[in-house]
N, C-alpha and C positions, 0 to 999 in steps of 0.2 A: 951562894944561892940561898934564897929565903926559905923559911919553913914551908910556906904554901907551895913554892916551886918544887921543893923536894917531894912533897906529898903528891903533886900532880905527876911528876916523873915516875914515882913508884906505881901509882895507879895506871899510868900509861903503859909501863912495861908489863904489868899484869894483864892488861887488855890485849896487848900484842901477843903475849904467850898463849892466852886463851884462844885467840883467833887462829894462830898457827897450829895449835893442838887439835882443832876441829876443822878438818878439810872442807866441810860443807860451807862454813863461814868464810873460807878463803876462796873457794872455787866458784861458788854460785854468783857472787857479785861481779865476777869477771866473765864467766861463761854465758850467762843469760843475756847480758847486753850485746855480746859479740854475736850470738845467734840471731837476735833481733836485727842487728846491723846487717848481717849477711842476707837475711830474708828481705829486708826493706830495700837494701842497695840493689839486689838482683831484681826484685819485683817492680821497682819504680824507676829504674835507670832511664827509661824513656822520658821521664818528667824533665830531665835536663834540656830537652829540646823545646820546651815551652817558651814562647816569646818572653823575653825579659827575665828568664830564670838566672839567678845570680851565680856567677862563676863558671857556669857551663859544665860543672862536674858534679854528678849526683853523689858519687862516692864521698867526696869531701863534705858535701852538704849533710849526708846521712851519718857520718862518723860521730857527730855530736850527740846522736841518740845514745851511743854507748856511754858517754860521760854522764848524761842526765839520769839515765836508768841506773847506772852504776852508783851514783850518789844516792838515789832513792833506796837501793838495796842495802846500802850501809845503815839506813835507818833500822832495818831488821837486826843487824849485828849488834848495834848499841842497845836497842830495846830488849833483845833477848838476854844480853849479858846483865843489864840492870834488873830485869825481872828475876833472873836466876839468883842474883845477889839478895833480892828481897825474899824469895822463897826459901833460900838456904839459911837465912838469918845472918848473912855476912854484914848487911847494912846495920842490923841491930847491934852486932858486936862492935861496929865502928863507933857507936855512941860512947864507948868506953875509951876511945883513943882521941888524940888531938886532930884527926883528919876532919876537915870541914866539908860540908856538902858541895861548896863551890869547887874545891880541889878534886873531889871525886868525879863530878860531872865533867870538869875540864880534862881530867886524866882520861876518862873514857873517850872523850872527844879527840884528844891528842892521839890516843891509841888507834882510833879508826882512821885518823888522817894518815897514819903509816900505811894502812891498807889502801887508802886513797892514792898515795904516791905510787904504789905497786900497780894499782888499776890503771892509772894514767900512763905509766910506762908501757904497759901491755897494749892499751887501746891505741896509743900513738904509733907504736911499732907495727901493730897489725894494720892500722889505717894506712901508714906510709907504704907498707909492703903490698897493699891491695890497690894502690894508685891514688890515695888521698894526698893532698898537699895543704900546707899551712900558708895561706896567702900573706899573712903578716910576718912570715919568716921565723927565725929562731926566737927572737924576742916575743913574737906572738905566741909561740908554743909555750913559753914560760908563763905568760899571762893566762893562757888557756888553762894550764895546770893549776895556777893560783885560783882562778875563778872556780874551777872544779872542786878544789879543796874547801873553798868557802861553802859551796853547795853541800859537800859531804858533811861539814860541821853542822849546817842548818838542818839537813834531814836526819843526821844523827841525833840532834837535839830533839827532833820530833819523836824519834823512837824512845829516847830516854823519858820524855814527858809522858807519852802514852803508857809506858811501863809503870811509871811512878803513880800515875792517876788510877790505873786499873789493877796494878799488882800482878799482872799476868803477861807472860810471854806470848800466849796464844792471841791475846788482843792485839799485840804488835804485828804478829804474822797475819792477822785477819785484815789489817788495813793495807797490806801490800797490794791486793787486787784494786783497791780504791786508788792507790797511787798510779797504777797502770792505766786506769780510766782517765785520771787527770792528765797523764802523758798523752794519751790518744786524743784528748780534746784540746790539744795545743797545736802549735805549728810544727809538729815533730816531723811530718813527712812532706810538707809543702810550705813555701813562703805564704804568709797570711794573705798577701794581695793576689795570690794565685788560687786561693780557695774560692770556688764558685758559689758554694752554698752559703747564702747570707747568714743563716742562723749559726752555721759552724764557724764561719769567720768571726762572728760576734763573740761566740764563746771563746774561741782561741785568743781574741784580742783581750778579753777580760781575764784570761788564765795567766797567772804569774809565771808558770813554767815556760810559756812561749818566750818570755823575755830572758829567762835564764838560757834557753836554747839559742836564742838569737844573739846573745852576747858572745857565747862560745862560737857560734856559726860565723859571726862576722870575721873572726880571726882566721877561720879555716877557708872561707869562701871569698870575702871581699877585701880583706885587709883591715886596717885600723879604722874603726867606726866609733867615734867618741860617744855618740848617743846610745848605740846598742850596748857598748861596754858599760857606760854609766848606769843604764837601767838594769843590766844583768848583775853587775857587781853590787849595786845598791840594794836590789831586792834580795840577793843572796846574803849580804851582810846583815840586813834587817832580820831575815829568817834565822840566821845563826845566832845573833845576839839575843833575840827574843826567846827562842826555844831553849837555848842553853841557860839563860838567866832564869826563865820560868821553871825549868827542870830543877835547877839548884834550889829555888825557893820551895818547890814541892818536896824535894828530898829533905830540906831543913825541917819542914813541918812534920814529915814522917818520923824523922829521928827524934824530934821533940816529943811526939806522941808515945814513942817506944821508950 
């Protein structure tokens, strides 16, 4: 194992331990998405009767809400951890060690991916128990989890970047409502072609979150859809690479200044 890989694993283990030791960081990213799923699935069940509604099951359609909101909430976990390390002076002390900024950000990201795996297991289990199905089968479930984890890495990178640019955990928490608005202005509760309000459909079409949702949703509702998966995976990968790389550069500049 290379030096960088060892550094990443050490930081990742530290991130996992910190999450486990703070129940709120473990429970909230699971509980909130499931509550929203229950409310939406119960309140909009009749939408499955709309002409042309994909799959015919609103439960399967709605389950992807848990995944995208769960990924967004992981942003808070990473951002709060990075901000705490800034405020406590931990990152300043790291300037005296061989740990690189890239290793630290990758370690934090890998740590939150462990939480992501736990989230995915819970979401899928609850979904299957409540009547959801994965149209693409077992292989589709694996791809669904993989796409979700890339989204977790992307939103985690957003949290780290905001924390490093502001130096405040409160700033990370303050953008959580904005993320909820972004979710609501997507195709989160209806297919885009079933949205009657033209302005809303236009916003949802321009909202990248719609394509992340639709990539996951294709596996749950319609089966293997190459276009939806390509768009979802592509956007998630771009988000993950850009935010993690930018956060690493921001951390590097901070460590140089200190």
